[in-house]
N, C-alpha and C positions, 0 to 999 in steps of 0.2 A: 553583498558580502562574499568574498572568493577564498577558496582555498588556493594558497601559492605553492604548497608542498604537503606531504603525507604528514608532517611533524610540526607545523606551525599553526598557531590560532588563525581563523579567518580575518580578513581585513578588506577594507573597502577597495572597489575596483569600479573605475568609470569606463564605460564603453558605450558603443552605439549599437542600437538594434538595427535590423535590416529595414530598408525603405518599405512602406506599405504597398503590398502587392495588390492585384486586382481582388483576390478573394481573401485577403487577410482581414484580421481584426487586431486594432491597437488596444491593449487591456492595461488600464492603470491598476496595478496590484496593490490591494489593500492587505493580504494576508497570504501567508505560505506555511503549511505544516512541515515539520521536520520528521524524516522518515530515518529509519535505521540505515536504510540503502544509501541515503546523503553520506553517512559517516562511512560505510563500506568504501564508497567511491572516494571521498575526500582523504581517507587514510590508506588508500591503495591496498584494500583488503582483496579485492576482487581481480585488478588489473592495473597496469601503469596507466596513469591519467594524464591528459593534456593541460597541464596548469599553464596560466591560472584558470581555475574551474568555479564557476558559480553554480552551486547544487540547487535543489528544490523542485520537486515535481507535486506538489500538492497546492497548486495556484488558485487563488480567488480574487476576483476584482470586477472592474466594471469597464465596460466598451466605451472607449473614448473617440475611436475614429474606425471607419469601416472602409474597406477597398471598393473600387468602381463596380466590382461585379459581385460583391458580397450581398447574400440576401437573407440569411438566416439569423442575423443579429443587426441591432441598431444601437446607436449611441446611447448610453444609459442602462443597457442590458446588464445584469448580474450573471457572471459566468465564472467557470472554473476550467483548468486545464490540468490534465494528469501527467503520465509519464511518457507519452507519446505526443510528436507534434506533426508527424508526417508518416506516409509508408508508400509503397510503390503504386497502390491502387489498382493493380490489374492481375495479381498473382491469385491462386486459388483461395489463399486464406484472407486475403484483402476482400475478394469477392464475396465472401460469406460473413463479412463483418468481423474477422478475426485478426484484425490489423496488427495485434500484438505479436503475432507469429508470422508475420510477413516474410515471405520465401526470399525476398531480396534485401531484407533488413529493414526494420522500421527506425525511423528518426526519432531519437529520444530527445526528452526535454533539456537535457544538459549532457556535454561530452560526446555528440554525435556531429557528424557532418552535415551542415545544414544545406538546403538546395541552393544557396549562394556560393558555396564552398567554405563558408566561415564555420566555426565551432558553435554548436548550440549553448546557450547559458541560460541558467534555471531560473527559478522563482525566487530566491534570496534576493529580490532586486525590485525595482519601484514600477518598471513597465515592461511588457512583452508584446511582440507581434507574432500572431499564431494564424494558421489557415484556419478559416472557419469551420472546415469539416472536423477538425480535431479540438473543438471548444464544446463544452458542456453548459447547458442552460441550467441556472440554480433557481429553483422555485423560490416563491416569496416566503413560504413556510420555513425556510431554511436561513439561519443567521449567517452571513457571509463569512463571519470567523469561523463557523463550524464546517463550512463547505469544502476547504482543501483537503483535510484528512479522508474525505470521501472519494476523492479523485485517485488516491493510490490505497491507503490502508482499507476503505471501504470496498472498492471494487476487487481488491486481490483476494478478500475473503469471500465475497458475495459470488463471485464467478465459480469457484469450485463448489460452493455449497448447491448453486443450481446445478452445476455438471453433474454431480452425484445425486440429485434428486432428494436433497434434504427437505423434509417437510413433517407433517402429522405423523406420529406413530415411529418416528426415527429417533434413536439415541445418538447423539453427536458428542465426541469428545473434541476439545480444544486445548491444544498443548501451548503453554504461554500466555500470561495476561498482559500484554503491553499493547502497544499501539494497535496491532492488527488483532490481537487476541481478543481485547475488550470489543472491538467491533464485531468480530465473529460471534461472539455469546449474544449481543444484542440482535443481529441479524438472523442468527438460527432460531433464536426464541421467537422472533416476529414471523418465522416462516412455519412456526408450529412444532418445532423439534424440542426433544428434552435434552438439555445440554449438561455435561460434565466438564469441568475445568481442571486441568493439571497444571500446577504453578509450583515452583520452587520457593515462592515468597509466601510465608504464612500470613504476613500482614495484608495480603490482597484477598484473603478468603471472602470478608465481609463484602467487599467490592463486586466479586464474582457473582454472589447471591443477589446482591442489589441490581446487577446488569442482567439478571435473568437466568443464571445457572441453577439448576436443581441440585448439583452435587458438586463438591470441589475435593479434590485430592491434592494434597501438599505432597509434592513429589521430588524430593532429593534422589540421588542415585540408590539410596539404602531403602527407600520406602517399599512397603510390601503391598504389592498390587494384586495379591491373589483373590482377594474378595470381590474383585471387578473383573475377573477373568471372563472373556468371551461375552461382555456386555454391550459393546457399543457397535453400531452399524457403520460408523464412519468416524474418523479422526483426522482433524486438521491441524497440521503443526506449523505454528506460527513463531516458534523460537528461532532467533537470528544467529544462534551460536552453535557450536557442536555440543551434541548430548547424546546419551544411549538411546538406540532406537529399538534393540531387539526386544527389550523388556515392555515397550510400550505395544508392540504388536500382539502380545498376549491378551490385550483388551478387546482386540477385534472378534466380531463374531464370523461364522463361517462365510466366506467369499465376500468379506468387506473389505473396505479400501482405506489405506493409510496415504493421506495427501501432504506433500511438502510444500508450503509456501514461504516460510522463513529461511533465508539462505546465509550461511555462516561464511567464515573466511574460506577461500580456496585453498590455503595451506593447511586446513584443518577437515579433511573430508570426512563424510559420514561412513560409518561401518555397518555392514548388514551381515549376519551370520547366515550360512548356507541353508539352515533348517528353519529360519526365524519365521518365513512366510508360508512355507509348504504345509506346515502343520494344519492349518485350516483353510488352505488355498486363498490365501489374502494376497491383495495386490498393493504395491507401492507405486505411488503416483506424484505428479507434482504438477503445478499451475502457475502462471504469472498473470497479472493484472487482468484486464478485460477488454474488448473492443470498445469502439466509441458508442455504438448502439447499446451496449450492455451497461457501459458505465452510466449514461443516461437514464437507463432503466433503474440501476442502482440507486442513484440520486432521486429520483422519482419515489422508489421504494422507500426511502428513508424519510421522504416528506410526509408520505402518506402514513406511515406508522410512527412518526415521531422520534425517528431514531437519530442521536446525535453523537459525536465523539466526546469524550471528556477532555477538555482542553486546558492548557495553561498558556496565557499569552505573555510573549517577551518582546523585548526590542531588539533590533538587528545587532547591536553590540554585545548581546547576551547568548548569541548563537554558539560560540566555542564551548561556554559553560554549559549550555543545554546538551551540547553532544556528549560531555563527560558524564551528564546526569543520566542520559539514556543509557550509555554503556554500562553505568554502575546500577542500572534497574530502578532509578529513583523517578523517573517520569511518571506522572499520574494524569493522562496516559498518552497525550499527545501535545508537544510543544508546537504553538503556532506563532509565527512571527508576525507581529504588527508592524508595517512599514511606517505607521504614522507616531509609534511610540518613541 
């Protein structure tokens, strides 16, 4: 299913994947999660897109063929693919397992120039061919239908939680309880942190507590946050739309960090007051996905701790309607496209 413009519903596209290379694996896709980033791309919130574009970077399926030099996977293996399908492999970032920050530009799962010169197309499709070095093994303990959202939503929150040493004794705030936010609550809880959720949706309070939050703040712009002042060691902001930040910084303890992983429209930049961070020597940071090794680590962590995304399965012809429900904050909490539905 492809976006042909920023304003039309998605519709079918037939195309050929590249021929199987020596280190490639061919993956029969069974499921693909729907990320808000797909919508940002499909509706050109971030840039002009090379239509027609097949979105989807939360892929899960089964290996059906392997290249002549591929050694990490065999036919029948359960695998996933996230936001990247290649990188330069030799820059300082790639050399330390941070391919997402490749200094020469990572090749993303859709909308990037592939190594054969064609446009990469994503996971709203039935088959993909991917270099084995960018494929994630899915443990048997994880249902394949739950695996896709771990490849983006899961790793996007796991990477900064690890980077800023979230664990026992830490109080963590999670802004937004959507596809990313609900995973952040579950993962931070499993890491041993005490979690506070900030959401604009009163009907999500019970879910936040069920996912492991100790406290929930219903947070319209008019909410009084004074009783929570200087209470949090770290805040992870997962909201994918513009919202007021200055008032949230008051929740940070001295020298604590506020990290943004949810990105809104480029036409609606965030605003930070000049004195909002210096009052407690706070830091404003950001993070994107994770490298391949870290993504595998996250998947194994979720298998060990029994962490699963909350999903609703849909058919391919329901994707456009699902996009609308995501924008309207009606997703609970990740739509997953079932290719066989």
